Phi, psi and omega in degrees: 000135181290136172253155180241147182223131172255128177257107184265124184228109173289139182229129171222110183055053182243037181302328182279351189246334190297321179292319178297320179299313181300317180299319180292321178295321177301315182299322185275316191267328182299324180291347180280104190294327184274009187240132167250126184236153181227139177260123177249108181260126180250108180276110185271059178065040182300149180256359178255206184266026180305313183294327177298314180292323179296315180295324176297320177298317180295323179292321183285320187251355177098148182291342178279336179267318181242110178250154182214154173228128179245123181283156177287340176198182178282110180260348180105158185298321182297320177293323179295320177297314180300317180299314180299317179294323183291334178266348181285144182218008185278176178297321181230149179227135177238138174259134176203162179274159182278342190274006179067016170286342169264104188297118178301335180301336180286346184299326179298314180293322178297315181296321179297322180297323182278323185278316188253340184251004174063031171273154177268329181222143172229118183247158178257129181245120181280121183255354178226134178247032180301132181093354179261143178304140183300322181297317180296318179297317180296317180294324178296315178297322178296319180299313181299316181296315181293317181300315182291337180280326189254002177238166181273358179246168182236128173261133178284121178306129181085354179294131184252177174284353181287096184214144173252137184219156175285162182300329180295326178290320178300316179299320178296321178295319182288336177292341177274104192262011181296149181279323177276089189263143175223094192302317181301314179293321181295321178295323177291322184293319183289340176083231184076157182286119188237138174246142180247134176247130182271146175210158179269156182301137180239136178285157178302145178289328180195163177074192181235158180296145179264359181267112174272168178300320179295317180297318178295323178295316178297321179297317179295318180295317179298317179296321181296309184285343178289334185233348185259120171258358181304319180303324179293320177290326180297329178300320179296313180293327176296321177298316177298318180297316180297317178299318180294313179298319179296319181296314179296318180298321180297319179295315181298314180297321180296316179297317180296317182294321181291331181268357181254125182271356182282179179295143182245099180269322181072010184297313181299318180298317181296315181298314181299314181294319179297314180296318182296308182291326178297314179296320180295317180297317179296321178297313180297315180296325178296316179297312179298321180299323178299317179289320179297322179298320180288324175296318180301317179290326181291316186290340178286339175055040175291152179298147181291330176207161174234121181274127176279319176201156178202154175253015180263128178289145180296145180290000000 
């Protein structure tokens, strides 16, 4: 019996990679006799000729083989992933990057895990960061450790968005309608039986990475606040700690003042306390503000993406 697979690929300024990606997918997937596959390319408001290359692929190989969605502007990778999943309709769906850092050769093992080993999800876990800056690798490892400590879900260190899943898993992902999306965390939250395949770091096939240090930092912060309620609880404990420290300090200062016969101005104590409490209040307000900002964006219920054009027929 024929099985179907949708390959969902978010693209932002990937004009140099989309043709290379298609050729690699052909090499891997076309020899699988029981499989019909479709490539779904999501153009996330690219500023280069990405959309030109995507349309050429669709023209050359047909709209049933190469489908595309073009955003009205850059909405971000998470929105592109959601759009691709919302248009996918096959038995299996795989998420991967356009730059070939997610090796297409792994697709055979992923498909085997879902078809023959009864897994619901098969993900790729990067075990080597060779060629990546040490600072970036260190911050990434720190994020995974911190995230797993302060949230109720677990992220597999090195686990990427490169995952193949059954249609039932895709439906579960789409049922989560929040605007501030963090796909890695959401995949962990929905659960399902998952197998991990290890691979070593692969350099981009062409072009340069679109992830800046600032962009990665924002991505990490969004993921953290999307699943962590610990900071809000920590504010309560911080309040208790401050009260305790203040109480002990008051006793110490009182004893010193009573045993000191010199003039008592209290100026230093006042300055220290004002600075301490001022900084603490700003920290607490900042944490609460981060959550309020996300609530504010959620209640407005703006669309996660706006499609400018697509060759995909409505479901």
